[in-house]
C-alpha positions as CSV (number, residue, x, y, z in Angstrom):
1,M,-30.3,-68.7,-8.8
2,T,-31.4,-71.9,-7.2
3,N,-34.1,-74.5,-8.2
4,G,-37.1,-75.9,-6.3
5,P,-39.7,-74.5,-3.9
6,S,-37.2,-72.5,-1.9
7,A,-35.6,-70.9,-5.0
8,E,-34.1,-67.5,-4.5
9,I,-32.3,-64.9,-6.5
10,G,-28.6,-64.5,-5.6
11,Q,-27.5,-61.6,-7.7
12,I,-28.8,-59.6,-10.7
13,L,-26.4,-58.8,-13.5
14,N,-27.5,-56.1,-15.9
15,V,-26.5,-57.2,-19.4
16,D,-26.2,-54.3,-21.7
17,L,-26.0,-56.2,-25.0
18,P,-28.4,-55.1,-27.8
19,R,-30.9,-57.6,-29.3
20,P,-31.1,-59.5,-31.5
21,R,-27.9,-61.2,-30.4
22,D,-25.8,-63.2,-32.9
23,R,-23.8,-65.7,-30.8
24,L,-20.8,-65.6,-33.1
25,A,-20.8,-61.8,-33.2
26,L,-20.9,-61.7,-29.4
27,A,-17.5,-63.2,-29.2
28,D,-16.1,-60.0,-30.8
29,D,-18.0,-57.7,-28.4
30,P,-15.6,-56.6,-25.7
31,R,-18.4,-56.4,-23.1
32,Y,-19.2,-60.1,-23.6
33,N,-16.0,-61.3,-21.9
34,H,-16.7,-59.1,-18.9
35,Y,-20.2,-60.4,-18.3
36,R,-18.9,-64.0,-18.8
37,A,-16.2,-63.4,-16.2
38,E,-18.8,-62.0,-13.7
39,V,-21.0,-65.0,-14.1
40,L,-18.1,-67.4,-13.6
41,R,-16.9,-65.4,-10.6
42,F,-20.4,-65.7,-9.0
43,L,-20.6,-69.4,-9.7
44,H,-17.1,-69.9,-8.3
45,E,-18.0,-68.1,-5.1
46,R,-21.2,-70.1,-4.6
47,H,-19.3,-73.3,-5.1
48,Q,-16.6,-72.3,-2.7
49,N,-19.0,-71.1,0.1
50,P,-22.4,-72.9,-0.4
51,E,-23.3,-72.6,3.3
52,K,-22.7,-68.9,3.4
53,A,-24.8,-68.4,0.2
54,N,-27.7,-70.3,1.7
55,E,-27.7,-68.8,5.2
56,S,-30.7,-66.6,4.5
57,P,-32.8,-66.0,1.4
58,A,-32.2,-62.7,-0.3
59,V,-35.1,-60.3,0.1
60,V,-33.7,-57.8,-2.4
61,A,-31.0,-59.1,-4.7
62,P,-28.0,-56.9,-5.2
63,V,-27.4,-55.5,-8.6
64,I,-23.9,-55.6,-10.0
65,T,-22.9,-52.2,-11.3
66,V,-19.7,-52.0,-13.3
67,P,-18.7,-48.4,-13.9
68,D,-15.8,-49.4,-16.1
69,V,-17.9,-51.4,-18.4
70,V,-19.4,-48.9,-20.9
71,T,-19.6,-48.7,-24.6
72,P,-16.3,-49.4,-26.4
73,H,-16.1,-46.0,-28.0
74,R,-15.6,-44.3,-24.6
75,G,-12.4,-46.3,-24.2
76,R,-13.0,-47.6,-20.7
77,V,-14.1,-51.2,-21.4
78,L,-11.9,-54.0,-20.2
79,E,-11.7,-56.1,-23.3
80,K,-10.4,-59.2,-21.4
81,P,-10.7,-59.0,-17.6
82,A,-9.7,-62.6,-17.0
83,L,-6.0,-63.0,-17.5
84,T,-3.3,-65.6,-17.0
85,L,0.2,-64.2,-16.4
86,G,3.4,-66.2,-16.1
87,F,6.4,-65.7,-13.7
88,I,9.6,-67.4,-12.8
89,P,10.3,-68.2,-9.1
90,L,12.6,-65.3,-8.4
91,T,12.5,-62.6,-5.8
92,D,11.7,-60.0,-8.4
93,C,8.5,-61.8,-9.5
94,A,7.2,-59.8,-6.5
95,P,5.2,-57.2,-8.5
96,L,3.0,-59.8,-10.1
97,V,2.6,-61.8,-6.8
98,I,1.9,-58.7,-4.7
99,A,-0.6,-57.3,-7.3
100,Q,-2.5,-60.6,-6.9
101,E,-2.2,-61.1,-3.2
102,K,-2.8,-57.5,-2.1
103,G,-5.7,-57.0,-4.4
104,F,-4.2,-54.5,-6.9
105,F,-5.3,-56.6,-9.9
106,A,-8.8,-56.9,-8.6
107,A,-9.0,-53.2,-7.8
108,H,-8.6,-52.5,-11.5
109,G,-11.2,-55.0,-12.6
110,L,-8.8,-57.8,-13.5
111,N,-9.3,-61.5,-12.6
112,V,-5.7,-62.8,-12.8
113,T,-4.4,-66.3,-12.6
114,L,-0.6,-66.6,-12.0
115,S,1.3,-69.4,-13.6
116,R,4.6,-70.5,-12.1
117,E,6.9,-71.4,-15.0
118,S,10.2,-73.4,-14.9
119,S,12.2,-71.5,-17.5
120,W,12.4,-68.3,-19.6
121,A,12.0,-70.4,-22.7
122,N,8.6,-71.5,-21.4
123,I,7.6,-67.9,-20.7
124,R,8.5,-66.9,-24.3
125,D,6.8,-69.8,-25.9
126,K,3.6,-69.7,-23.9
127,V,3.1,-65.9,-24.3
128,S,3.9,-66.3,-28.0
129,T,1.2,-69.0,-28.5
130,G,-1.4,-67.3,-26.3
131,I,-1.4,-69.8,-23.5
132,L,-0.3,-66.9,-21.3
133,D,-1.7,-63.4,-21.8
134,G,1.5,-61.9,-20.6
135,A,4.4,-62.4,-18.2
136,Q,7.3,-61.2,-16.2
137,M,10.1,-61.1,-18.8
138,L,13.7,-60.4,-19.1
139,A,14.2,-56.8,-20.4
140,A,15.8,-58.0,-23.7
141,M,13.3,-60.7,-24.5
142,P,10.7,-58.5,-26.2
143,L,13.5,-56.9,-28.3
144,A,14.7,-60.3,-29.4
145,S,11.2,-61.2,-30.5
146,V,11.3,-58.8,-33.5
147,L,14.8,-59.8,-34.8
148,P,15.1,-61.8,-38.0
149,T,16.2,-65.0,-36.1
150,S,13.2,-64.9,-33.8
151,R,10.6,-67.8,-33.9
152,S,8.2,-66.1,-31.6
153,Q,5.4,-63.6,-32.1
154,P,6.5,-59.9,-31.9
155,M,6.2,-58.7,-28.3
156,V,6.0,-55.3,-26.6
157,S,6.6,-53.9,-23.2
158,A,5.0,-50.8,-21.6
159,L,6.4,-51.3,-18.1
160,S,9.7,-52.0,-16.3
161,L,9.1,-54.1,-13.2
162,D,12.4,-53.5,-11.4
163,L,16.1,-52.5,-11.4
164,N,19.1,-54.6,-10.3
165,G,18.7,-57.8,-8.3
166,N,21.3,-60.1,-9.8
167,A,24.8,-61.2,-8.7
168,I,27.7,-63.3,-9.9
169,T,28.4,-66.3,-7.7
170,V,31.3,-68.8,-8.1
171,S,32.1,-72.2,-6.6
172,R,34.2,-72.3,-3.4
173,E,37.0,-74.0,-5.3
174,L,37.1,-71.2,-8.0
175,Y,36.9,-68.5,-5.3
176,G,39.9,-70.1,-3.5
177,R,41.9,-70.0,-6.7
178,M,40.9,-66.4,-7.4
179,L,42.1,-65.5,-3.8
180,A,45.4,-67.1,-4.5
181,T,46.1,-64.8,-7.5
182,S,46.6,-62.0,-4.9
183,V,44.9,-59.5,-7.3
184,D,43.9,-56.3,-5.5
185,G,40.2,-55.4,-5.1
186,L,38.8,-58.9,-5.4
187,E,35.6,-57.6,-3.9
188,T,35.1,-55.2,-6.8
189,A,33.8,-55.8,-10.3
190,Q,37.2,-54.8,-11.9
191,G,39.3,-56.8,-9.4
192,S,37.3,-60.0,-9.6
193,A,37.3,-60.0,-13.4
194,K,41.1,-59.6,-13.4
195,A,41.5,-62.5,-10.9
196,L,39.3,-64.7,-13.1
197,R,41.5,-63.9,-16.0
198,R,44.6,-65.0,-14.0
199,V,42.9,-68.3,-13.2
200,I,41.9,-68.9,-16.9
201,E,45.5,-68.2,-18.0
202,D,46.8,-70.7,-15.4
203,D,44.4,-73.3,-16.7
204,L,45.5,-72.7,-20.3
205,A,49.2,-73.1,-19.2
206,H,48.4,-76.4,-17.6
207,G,46.1,-77.8,-20.3
208,R,43.0,-77.8,-18.1
209,K,39.5,-77.7,-19.5
210,K,37.6,-74.4,-19.7
211,L,35.6,-73.1,-16.8
212,A,31.8,-73.4,-17.3
213,F,29.7,-70.3,-16.4
214,A,25.9,-70.0,-16.7
215,M,23.3,-67.4,-17.1
216,V,19.5,-67.7,-17.2
217,F,18.7,-67.0,-20.9
218,P,20.5,-65.5,-23.9
219,D,18.3,-62.4,-24.1
220,S,18.9,-61.3,-20.5
221,S,20.8,-58.7,-18.4
222,H,22.5,-61.7,-16.8
223,N,24.1,-62.7,-20.1
224,Y,25.1,-59.2,-21.2
225,L,26.3,-58.0,-17.8
226,L,28.3,-61.2,-17.3
227,R,29.9,-60.7,-20.7
228,Y,30.5,-57.0,-19.9
229,W,32.3,-58.0,-16.7
230,M,34.4,-60.7,-18.3
231,A,35.3,-58.5,-21.3
232,S,36.5,-55.7,-19.0
233,A,39.5,-57.9,-18.1
234,G,40.1,-59.1,-21.7
235,I,38.2,-62.4,-21.3
236,D,36.3,-63.5,-24.4
237,P,33.1,-65.1,-23.0
238,D,32.6,-67.0,-26.3
239,R,36.1,-68.6,-26.4
240,D,37.8,-68.4,-23.0
241,V,34.9,-70.1,-21.0
242,D,32.0,-72.3,-21.7
243,L,28.8,-70.2,-21.4
244,L,25.7,-72.2,-20.7
245,V,22.0,-71.4,-20.2
246,V,20.5,-72.9,-17.0
247,P,17.0,-72.1,-15.5
248,P,17.4,-70.0,-12.3
249,P,16.1,-72.5,-9.7
250,Q,18.6,-75.1,-11.0
251,M,21.7,-73.0,-10.7
252,S,22.7,-74.1,-7.2
253,N,22.1,-77.8,-8.1
254,Y,24.5,-77.4,-11.1
255,L,27.0,-75.8,-8.8
256,R,26.6,-78.6,-6.2
257,A,27.1,-81.2,-8.9
258,G,30.3,-79.6,-10.2
259,L,28.8,-78.8,-13.6
260,L,29.4,-75.1,-13.2
261,S,32.2,-72.9,-11.9
262,G,30.0,-69.9,-11.6
263,Y,26.9,-68.1,-12.7
264,C,24.9,-64.9,-12.9
265,V,21.4,-65.2,-11.5
266,G,18.8,-63.3,-9.6
267,E,17.9,-63.7,-6.0
268,P,17.3,-65.8,-4.0
269,W,19.6,-68.2,-5.9
270,N,22.9,-66.5,-5.0
271,T,22.1,-66.2,-1.3
272,Y,20.8,-69.8,-1.3
273,A,24.1,-71.1,-2.7
274,V,26.0,-69.2,-0.1
275,S,23.8,-70.4,2.7
276,E,24.2,-74.0,1.5
277,G,28.0,-73.6,1.5
278,L,28.2,-74.1,-2.2
279,G,29.7,-70.8,-3.4
280,H,30.8,-67.3,-2.9
281,T,29.1,-64.2,-4.3
282,L,31.7,-62.0,-6.0
283,V,29.8,-58.9,-7.1
284,T,26.2,-57.8,-7.7
285,S,24.9,-56.7,-11.0
286,Y,24.6,-53.2,-9.5
287,D,28.4,-53.2,-9.3
288,I,28.5,-53.7,-13.1
289,W,25.9,-51.2,-14.0
290,N,24.2,-49.1,-11.3
291,N,20.4,-49.4,-11.4
292,H,20.3,-51.4,-14.6
293,P,16.9,-52.5,-16.0
294,E,16.0,-56.0,-15.1
295,K,12.5,-57.5,-15.7
296,V,9.6,-56.1,-17.7
297,L,5.9,-56.8,-18.4
298,G,5.8,-58.5,-21.8
299,V,2.8,-59.2,-24.0
300,T,2.5,-59.9,-27.7
301,R,2.0,-57.0,-30.1
302,S,-1.3,-58.5,-31.3
303,W,-2.6,-58.9,-27.7
304,A,-1.7,-55.2,-26.9
305,D,-3.5,-54.1,-30.1
306,A,-6.6,-56.2,-29.2
307,N,-6.8,-55.2,-25.5
308,P,-5.6,-51.6,-25.1
309,N,-7.8,-50.8,-22.1
310,T,-7.0,-54.1,-20.3
311,H,-3.3,-53.4,-21.0
312,V,-3.5,-50.0,-19.3
313,A,-5.4,-51.5,-16.3
314,L,-2.7,-54.2,-16.0
315,V,0.1,-51.6,-16.1
316,K,-1.8,-49.5,-13.4
317,A,-2.2,-52.5,-11.1
318,L,1.5,-53.4,-11.4
319,I,2.7,-49.8,-10.8
320,E,0.7,-49.8,-7.6
321,A,2.2,-53.1,-6.6
322,C,5.7,-51.7,-7.3
323,Q,4.9,-48.7,-5.1
324,W,3.8,-50.9,-2.3
325,L,7.0,-53.0,-2.6
326,D,9.3,-50.0,-2.4
327,E,7.9,-49.1,1.0
328,K,10.5,-50.5,3.4
329,Q,7.9,-51.5,6.0
330,N,6.3,-53.9,3.4
331,R,9.4,-55.8,2.5
332,A,9.1,-58.4,5.4
333,E,5.5,-59.1,4.4
334,A,6.5,-59.4,0.8
335,A,9.2,-61.9,1.7
336,S,6.7,-64.0,3.7
337,I,4.4,-64.1,0.7
338,L,7.1,-64.9,-1.8
339,S,8.6,-67.7,0.2
340,Q,5.4,-69.8,-0.2
341,G,5.6,-72.9,-2.3
342,R,3.3,-71.6,-5.0
343,F,5.6,-68.7,-5.6
344,V,9.4,-68.7,-5.1
345,N,9.5,-71.7,-2.7
346,A,12.7,-70.7,-0.9
347,P,13.6,-70.3,2.8
348,L,12.0,-67.1,4.3
349,D,15.3,-65.9,5.8
350,V,17.0,-66.2,2.4
351,I,14.4,-64.0,0.7
352,E,14.3,-61.6,3.6
353,K,18.0,-60.8,3.4
354,S,18.1,-59.7,-0.3
355,L,14.7,-57.9,-0.1
356,A,16.1,-55.9,2.9
357,G,19.3,-55.1,0.9
358,H,21.5,-57.3,3.1
359,L,23.5,-59.9,1.2
360,Q,25.8,-62.7,2.6
361,F,28.7,-63.0,0.1
362,S,30.3,-66.0,1.8
363,A,29.3,-68.6,4.4
364,G,29.7,-67.4,7.9
365,A,30.5,-63.8,6.8
366,A,28.6,-60.8,8.2
367,L,25.8,-59.5,6.1
368,R,26.8,-56.7,3.8
369,K,24.5,-53.7,3.1
370,V,23.9,-53.4,-0.6
371,A,22.3,-50.1,-1.6
372,D,19.4,-50.3,-4.0
373,F,19.8,-54.1,-4.5
374,N,16.0,-54.4,-5.4
375,V,14.4,-51.2,-6.7
376,F,10.8,-51.6,-7.7
377,H,9.5,-48.1,-8.1
378,R,11.7,-45.2,-7.1
379,Y,14.1,-43.6,-9.6
380,M,11.3,-43.9,-12.2
381,A,12.1,-47.6,-12.3
382,N,8.8,-48.5,-14.0
383,F,9.2,-46.2,-17.0
384,P,10.1,-48.2,-20.1
385,W,13.1,-46.2,-21.2
386,R,14.0,-46.7,-24.8
387,S,17.6,-45.9,-23.9
388,H,17.6,-49.1,-21.8
389,A,16.2,-51.0,-24.8
390,T,18.9,-49.4,-27.1
391,W,21.7,-50.5,-24.7
392,F,20.5,-54.1,-24.8
393,L,20.2,-54.0,-28.5
394,A,23.7,-52.6,-28.7
395,Q,25.0,-55.5,-26.7
396,M,23.2,-57.9,-29.0
397,V,25.1,-56.4,-31.9
398,R,28.4,-56.4,-30.0
399,W,28.2,-60.1,-29.4
400,G,26.8,-61.1,-32.7
401,H,23.3,-61.8,-31.5
402,A,21.7,-59.1,-33.8
403,P,22.5,-58.0,-37.3
404,D,25.1,-55.2,-37.6
405,D,22.7,-53.1,-39.7
406,V,19.8,-53.4,-37.3
407,S,17.8,-50.1,-37.0
408,F,18.1,-49.2,-33.3
409,E,15.4,-46.6,-33.5
410,N,12.9,-48.8,-35.4
411,V,13.3,-51.8,-33.1
412,T,13.1,-49.9,-29.9
413,R,10.1,-47.8,-31.0
414,A,8.2,-51.0,-32.0
415,V,8.9,-52.8,-28.8
416,Y,9.2,-50.4,-25.8
417,R,5.9,-48.5,-25.5
418,P,6.2,-45.5,-23.1
419,E,3.1,-43.9,-24.5
420,I,1.0,-46.7,-22.8
421,Y,2.9,-46.2,-19.6
422,R,2.2,-42.5,-19.6
423,K,-1.5,-43.2,-20.0
424,A,-1.5,-45.5,-17.0
425,A,0.7,-43.1,-14.9
426,K,-1.6,-40.1,-15.7
427,A,-4.6,-42.1,-14.5
428,L,-2.8,-42.8,-11.2
429,G,-1.7,-39.2,-10.8
430,L,1.9,-40.0,-11.3
431,N,4.7,-38.3,-13.2
432,A,6.1,-39.9,-16.3
433,A,9.2,-38.9,-18.2
434,V,8.7,-36.5,-21.1
435,D,11.5,-37.9,-23.2
436,D,11.8,-41.6,-24.2
437,M,15.6,-41.8,-23.8
438,K,18.3,-40.5,-21.6
439,K,22.1,-40.9,-21.5
440,E,23.3,-43.7,-19.4
441,G,26.4,-44.1,-17.2
442,G,27.2,-40.4,-16.4
443,N,26.0,-40.3,-12.8
444,E,28.0,-41.7,-9.9
445,S,25.4,-40.5,-7.4
446,A,21.8,-39.5,-7.2
447,W,20.7,-36.8,-9.7
448,Q,17.6,-34.8,-10.6
449,L,15.5,-35.3,-13.7
450,S,13.0,-32.6,-14.8
451,V,9.6,-34.1,-15.6
452,G,7.3,-31.3,-16.7
453,D,6.9,-29.0,-13.8
454,S,8.3,-31.5,-11.3
455,I,11.7,-32.9,-10.3
456,E,12.3,-36.6,-9.9
457,T,15.2,-38.1,-8.0
458,M,17.1,-40.6,-10.0
459,G,19.7,-43.2,-8.9
460,P,23.3,-43.6,-9.9
461,D,23.7,-45.2,-13.3
462,R,27.5,-45.7,-13.5
463,F,29.1,-48.6,-15.5
464,M,31.9,-50.5,-13.9
465,D,34.5,-49.2,-16.5
466,G,33.3,-45.6,-16.4
467,R,32.0,-45.6,-19.9
468,S,28.9,-43.7,-20.8
469,F,26.2,-44.6,-23.3
470,D,24.5,-42.1,-25.6
471,P,21.5,-43.8,-27.3
472,H,21.9,-41.5,-30.2
473,Q,25.5,-42.5,-30.8
474,V,25.4,-46.2,-30.7
475,R,27.9,-47.0,-33.5
476,A,30.5,-44.8,-31.9
477,Y,29.9,-46.5,-28.5
478,L,30.4,-49.9,-30.0
479,D,33.5,-48.9,-32.0
480,A,35.1,-47.7,-28.8
481,F,35.4,-51.2,-27.4
482,P,38.7,-52.9,-28.1
483,A,38.6,-56.1,-30.1
484,L,38.9,-59.2,-28.0
485,T,41.5,-61.9,-28.7
486,A,41.0,-65.2,-27.0
487,L,43.5,-65.8,-24.2
488,S,44.2,-69.2,-25.8
489,E,46.6,-69.2,-28.8
490,P,46.0,-69.6,-31.6
491,A,42.6,-68.0,-31.5
492,Q,39.9,-70.5,-32.2
493,E,36.8,-70.0,-34.3
494,R,34.0,-68.4,-32.3
495,A,31.9,-71.2,-30.8
496,P,28.1,-71.2,-30.5
497,Q,26.4,-70.7,-27.2
498,V,25.2,-73.9,-25.6
499,S,21.7,-74.1,-24.2
500,I,20.3,-76.7,-21.7
501,A,17.2,-74.7,-20.8
């Protein structure tokens, strides 16, 4: 509304709140937040476009009708339509960015503000304290939140955002030394790990200091796949190298400064290092575990309990964004959006390469086609498989990051929430897995999964060493790994991980 002689009505909002109204009680009514958001949206639009609003007086004011805002017992009300979601400037923040920029959030009644964060520690802490409603998270972060050593609020995930997308890059100096070992298959995960071992053994023989490697956060696929890769060649990642934590956008700077010999990170920070002449990409994370889970949507358990309908709407919007991203014709537009300063802030051509599945492993080399480097929706990529969660939890136990007696079933059931995903998928007319878990590692090529009356094509899920993972036989899986002895003699006491995040 406006004041004065020429006052006019801009919009009418029907407020279905019973009288008498207790102001304190209103704060607990889920409809209140929706009406508040509608008023703020209207005022914001008038402020942004005052001339347009005053072009002509309204003869008949439009009435806002909100079909999803009904009484709470019908289960359709959005308890909190206005959300703030965090992301890290990586190529695979794309689902959140695209959901915002292409209108998927808005289509589901959500008014989302995206918050660009500098580190995964920031993401964890801001979600835990309620500064962020939710965020793009590393797949193992919600699991770590419920372990005895956690200082954050318990978190849950009902959506996987993508598969794959990382790589291991080393400095040009280290790559030259690995080439000089003459190990066969340096372009493979197994061969490159063996070559690294030869370099480490040479350093030990000549009394040189340890090589420093980095990953993005302890509770990450980067950490556990980097460890898996090293351990396959008998390298103890806790004793034979210095393993550091560095935020993704800083990786190439640390490489440039000579503070790192290599790292495992997501795109575009591998391609960027190569394009700047700083390093050589050895292998992708796909080479270590085909179609491994990568990022998830994470919220606190208390937020999920308080906002069940908003949670489902959020999952639906992100599923649709992931579908859009997996259409090849949309990848170029996605790269253009992501390259902007408010999102990833990296050169467009760098982001375009990886999103198109073309990686440059060394400066001046031809682009190499990498199958399924970024998978956002196909292969049931968005389903929160509890077998994925169980694998990560098993790695935590393997490396001493979780208690040996942890209950795999209790933790994964508390954190990964496929029942929420199924509700969202059903509303979108999509298939969802009937079972919560599947065996991992037994498929070298595409395979078929029965989903009710339908068949879904799944991608390869092979591990680099040919092992398979049965989520119902975790102890046997862990017992099958040979004990690691540090390459240095005598074996030193296990050193703690160093964090500079």
